C-alpha positions as CSV (number, residue, x, y, z in Angstrom):
1,M,12.8,-9.8,-65.7
2,T,10.4,-7.6,-67.7
3,S,6.7,-7.2,-68.0
4,R,4.8,-6.9,-71.2
5,P,3.1,-3.6,-71.9
6,Q,-0.7,-3.8,-71.8
7,S,-2.8,-3.5,-74.9
8,S,-6.5,-2.5,-74.7
9,G,-7.5,-6.2,-74.8
10,E,-5.3,-7.2,-71.8
11,R,-6.2,-7.1,-68.1
12,S,-5.4,-4.1,-66.0
13,V,-2.9,-4.5,-63.1
14,T,-5.8,-4.7,-60.6
15,D,-7.3,-7.6,-62.6
16,A,-4.1,-9.6,-62.5
17,G,-3.5,-12.5,-60.2
18,P,-1.1,-12.4,-57.3
19,E,1.9,-13.6,-59.2
20,E,1.4,-11.1,-62.0
21,T,0.9,-8.4,-59.5
22,A,4.1,-9.3,-57.7
23,I,6.0,-9.3,-61.0
24,A,4.5,-5.9,-61.9
25,Y,5.5,-4.6,-58.4
26,V,9.1,-5.7,-58.9
27,T,9.2,-4.3,-62.4
28,M,8.0,-1.0,-61.0
29,W,11.0,-0.9,-58.7
30,N,13.5,-2.0,-61.3
31,E,12.3,0.5,-63.9
32,R,11.7,3.3,-61.3
33,D,8.2,3.6,-62.8
34,Y,6.6,5.8,-60.2
35,S,3.6,6.4,-62.4
36,T,2.6,2.7,-61.8
37,I,2.2,3.3,-58.0
38,P,-1.4,4.5,-58.1
39,R,-2.5,1.6,-60.4
40,L,-0.7,-1.0,-58.4
41,V,-0.7,0.0,-54.7
42,S,-3.7,0.8,-52.4
43,G,-4.2,4.1,-50.7
44,T,-3.8,2.4,-47.3
45,F,-0.5,0.8,-48.4
46,R,2.0,-0.2,-45.6
47,M,5.5,-1.5,-46.2
48,Y,7.6,-3.1,-43.4
49,D,11.3,-3.0,-44.4
50,P,14.2,-2.8,-42.0
51,A,15.9,-0.3,-44.3
52,A,13.1,2.3,-44.1
53,P,14.5,5.4,-42.4
54,A,13.1,7.2,-39.4
55,A,12.9,10.5,-41.2
56,G,12.1,11.6,-44.8
57,V,9.5,8.9,-45.5
58,P,6.0,8.8,-44.0
59,G,5.9,6.2,-41.2
60,P,8.1,5.3,-38.3
61,K,11.5,3.7,-38.7
62,G,11.2,0.3,-40.5
63,E,7.8,1.3,-42.1
64,V,6.6,3.1,-45.2
65,H,3.1,4.5,-45.3
66,G,1.0,5.3,-48.4
67,R,1.7,5.7,-52.0
68,T,3.6,8.9,-51.5
69,G,5.8,7.2,-48.9
70,L,6.5,4.3,-51.3
71,R,7.6,6.8,-53.9
72,Q,9.8,8.6,-51.5
73,F,11.3,5.4,-50.2
74,M,12.0,4.1,-53.8
75,E,13.7,7.5,-54.5
76,W,15.8,7.3,-51.3
77,V,16.9,3.7,-52.1
78,T,17.7,4.4,-55.8
79,T,19.6,7.6,-55.0
80,A,21.9,5.8,-52.6
81,F,22.1,2.8,-54.9
82,P,21.5,4.0,-58.5
83,D,22.0,0.5,-60.0
84,F,19.6,-1.1,-57.5
85,E,18.1,-4.2,-59.0
86,I,15.7,-7.0,-57.8
87,T,15.9,-10.5,-59.3
88,V,13.0,-12.8,-58.4
89,L,14.3,-16.3,-57.7
90,D,11.0,-18.0,-56.8
91,V,7.3,-17.1,-56.3
92,L,4.6,-18.7,-54.2
93,T,1.1,-17.4,-54.4
94,G,-2.2,-17.8,-52.6
95,E,-5.6,-16.2,-53.2
96,A,-4.6,-12.7,-52.2
97,T,-0.9,-13.2,-51.3
98,A,2.4,-13.5,-53.1
99,M,5.6,-14.5,-51.5
100,Y,8.8,-14.3,-53.5
101,E,12.5,-14.9,-52.8
102,V,14.7,-12.2,-54.3
103,R,18.4,-11.3,-54.9
104,L,19.1,-7.6,-54.5
105,T,22.2,-6.2,-56.1
106,M,23.4,-2.6,-55.8
107,T,26.4,-0.3,-55.5
108,H,26.5,2.4,-52.8
109,D,27.2,5.4,-55.1
110,G,25.0,8.0,-53.4
111,P,24.3,9.3,-49.9
112,L,22.5,7.0,-47.6
113,G,21.1,9.3,-44.9
114,S,24.2,10.6,-43.2
115,V,26.5,7.9,-44.7
116,P,28.4,9.1,-47.7
117,P,28.9,6.7,-50.7
118,T,31.3,3.9,-50.0
119,G,31.4,2.7,-53.6
120,R,30.9,-0.9,-52.3
121,R,28.8,-3.5,-54.0
122,V,26.0,-5.3,-52.1
123,D,24.5,-8.7,-53.1
124,V,21.9,-10.1,-50.7
125,R,18.9,-12.3,-50.6
126,G,15.6,-11.6,-49.1
127,V,12.0,-12.6,-49.0
128,S,9.0,-10.3,-49.8
129,I,5.4,-11.0,-48.9
130,L,2.7,-9.0,-50.6
131,R,-0.9,-8.9,-49.3
132,L,-3.4,-7.8,-51.9
133,D,-6.8,-6.1,-51.3
134,D,-9.1,-5.8,-54.2
135,G,-6.2,-6.6,-56.6
136,L,-3.9,-3.8,-55.2
137,V,-0.8,-4.3,-53.1
138,D,-2.0,-3.3,-49.6
139,E,1.0,-4.6,-47.6
140,H,4.6,-5.4,-48.4
141,R,6.8,-7.1,-45.8
142,F,10.5,-7.5,-46.7
143,Y,12.9,-9.7,-44.7
144,T,16.6,-9.7,-45.1
145,D,19.8,-9.9,-43.0
146,M,20.6,-6.2,-42.5
147,T,23.9,-7.1,-40.8
148,D,25.0,-8.7,-44.1
149,V,24.2,-5.5,-45.9
150,A,26.1,-3.4,-43.3
151,D,29.0,-5.9,-43.5
152,Q,29.2,-5.6,-47.3
153,L,29.1,-1.8,-47.1
154,G,32.0,-2.0,-44.6
155,L,29.9,-0.4,-41.9
156,T,30.3,-3.0,-39.1
157,F,32.9,-3.0,-36.4
158,P,35.9,-3.4,-37.0
159,Q,35.4,-2.9,-40.7
160,V,34.2,0.7,-40.2
161,L,37.6,1.6,-38.7
162,G,39.2,1.3,-42.1
163,Q,36.3,3.3,-43.6
164,L,36.5,6.2,-41.1
165,P,38.8,8.5,-43.1
166,R,36.6,8.2,-46.2
167,L,33.4,8.5,-44.2
168,L,34.7,11.7,-42.4
169,V,35.8,13.3,-45.6
170,G,32.5,12.5,-47.2
171,K,30.6,13.9,-44.2
172,V,32.6,17.2,-44.3
173,R,32.0,17.5,-48.1
174,S,28.2,16.9,-47.6
175,N,28.0,19.7,-44.9
176,R,29.4,22.4,-47.2
């Protein structure tokens, strides 16, 4: 999925409708276009995502607060999963809401908090709900089965037993 660059005669991101805003938001993630955040996301932005860590990103575990928090979370995700990609499968919109089903694909090739890279591929589906305020994304709620993600990473019992030697070696290396 790609978005068209804007020419001077086209609408700005904040003038776009909910579907266009959702597509621009996904494109921002896929292209790691951090410069789009201030034009697309409100200053009071809140994201609710079960993957959001308790430390290193503004907000409590499961939440991301503000534009800076969104950038830090995007960097955290794409450091752990450099090939992270969102594919939109379906979009439903209302006056100031966009809901879309996604397929997330990624390979765990970077550190994920204290978990060293497993090299495993993840392919999951989820649903995002964006709430817009004055044309900007003010809230993003993401729903997915995190057990499925952990399972594909080999981080659920008893799978983690087979990963222990690799995880321990990775942990020792990261502490040097």
